N, C-alpha and C positions, 0 to 999 in steps of 0.2 A: 504494500500500500504506500502511496505517496501522499504527503500532506499538502493541502492548498488552502487558501483563504479567499472567500467570496468578497465581493465589493461591500457587502453589508457587515463584514467583520466576522462572519461565521467561519470557523475552522472545521475542516472535515478531511477525510481520507478518501482517495479514489484508487481502485485497483487498476494499475496501468494496463493490464490485459483487456480491460473493458473500454479503453480509450480508442475511438475510431480515428479522430484527428484533433489537432490543436490549431487554432487560428489566432492571428494577431491583427486586430483592427483597431489599434489604439488600446483596446482592452484585450486581454487574453481570454479566449473562449475555448473551453474543453468540451468536445462532443463525444458522447459515449455511444457504444454500438446499439443500445436500446432506444436511441433517438433523443435522450435527454441531453441538455447542455448546461454548462455553468460558466458564468462570467466571473473570472477570478482576478484578484489583485496580484497574485503570484506572477512574476515576469515569465514570458514565453521561454527564455533560455533556462531559467531556473526549473521550470516544469520538465523540460527536456533533460537537464542534468539529473533531476530526481528519478526520472524513468530509467535513464542509463545506469544510475547507481543501484536502483532496485533490481534491475535485470542482472547486473554484474554480481550482486550479492546472491541472487538465486543460482547463478552459474557456479559460484564458489561453493555454496552449500551443496549443490548437486554433486560436484566433483569430490568434495570431502566425503560424501556418503558413499561414493563409488570407488575412489582412489586412495582415500586416507588423508590426503593433503592437497591443497591447491593454492597457487599464488594468486593474488588479486588480478583480475583481468585489467587491461589497459583502461577501459572505461571508468573503472573505479579509482584510477590514479589521477584524475583531473586536478586535484588540489595539491598533489605532491610536487616538490621542487627538487632539482638536482642539488646534491651537496647538503641534503637534509641531516646528515650525520647517521642515518640508518644504514644498517648492514644490507647488502643486496638480498633480495628475496630469493628463496630457493626456486628451482625450476618446477614446473607442473609435475606432480606425481612424486616429488622428493619428500622424504620423511624428515621433519625437523629434529634437531638434536635435543 
């Protein structure tokens, strides 16, 4: 689920798998597959980042269930910077020490 805020200040969550499309007409409009739509305050790019992070997390969880360990997919690394002081992440399928 991803969190969004309506223009009236209401906070709620949307299942990204139910989103048909997202439009930007000054306001961000989220259209669901069932025909409902929401005008949200959340910026267009932020909604896209939230969907990417949600799906990346699902891929990691699925891989951990099947392979034992998974490195974070590139979509989940949007906020990371080079030289962050972190050790390099193990390759997909590697078992951490």
